[in-house]
N, C-alpha and C positions, 0 to 999 in steps of 0.2 A: 030208703034209709037216709038216717039225718046228718049229714056233714055242717062243723061248725066251721066257721071262716074267721079268722085274724088278720086285721089288716092294718100296717102304720098307719099313721096321720102322716099327710104332705106337709103340713103347716101347722103352728098352733090354734089357727082358728077351727082348721079340718079336725083338731083334736077335743075341742068345744062343740061344734054343732053339727058331726057326723058321725053314726055309730061307729067303730072299731070293731064289732063284732056279728056277725049274722048268719043264720040256720039257712042251709038250703035242704029241701027236700026233693032225693033223687033216688032214679029208678035204683035197685038193687044191682041191676048190670051196666051201671056210668060208666063209660069209659071216661081215661082222663082228658081226651078231648071235649067229650061231652059236658064235663063239669067245668073245665076252663071254659067254654061257651058260655055255660049258665054264669058263671061269675061275671064274667067280661057282658054280658047282656045284662044284667039285673045291672050294671051301671054302680053297683057297691065300690067298687077302686076307684080310688081317687089318684089325679097326678097334679103335677104342677112344670113350672114351665124349666126349672133344673132336674127336676126328680120323675124322668121320664120311663123307667125299668124297675118292674116289681117283679122277685122271684118267688116260686112258689114252692113252699117246700113243707113237709113233714118231717118231724125229729130234726135229723140233719139231711134228709135226702131230698136232693133238688127236682122236683118233676118237671118246672116251665118256667121260660122268662116272658114276662108280658110286657107290651111297649104302649105309651100313652095312646089314645085314639085321634089325640090332635098332633101327633107326628106326621111329619107329610116327607116322604110319601109314606103311608100308612104300612106299619110292619106287621106281621102274622106272627104268632105265638112261636117260641122256639122249645119244642119239648125235650127234656132230659131223659125221660122215658118214653117206653112206647107211647102214642097217643091214644092207642085202639086196646090197650091194656087197661084190667075191669081196674077203676080205683081199690075196691075192695079186698082185691088181692093183692095188689102193690103197696098199698100204705100199710103201716104199723098201727095207726091210729087213723081215725075220721075227725081230725082236728089239723086242719091247714094253715099255714101262715104265709101271707102274702107282704114280704119287705123290699124294702129299697136298696140296690145292692149297687152302691157309690164305686165300686172298685172294677164294675164291668166295663170293657171298651165301648167304644160307642159304635 
């Protein structure tokens, strides 16, 4: 299955140099955890020193919070839905948005 991913730019230069949209080809039975692992390991997401947390959303539903890989100590994603659930069953659309949430506590 093809999944489209949009990400928010972390700075003006990122907006110009890096792609803000990517397509991922995933197995039909892909879980939320598998999907998050695929996006993280692709290094598609970009963070800055002040923007260190991204929320993965489909429409208005939060799926996970991801943390910059440059934070110490490293933090695992915090899932807002079951990480073992199939994204095909949980998502209303296969367009995922990763945005910085400046209101989250540290």
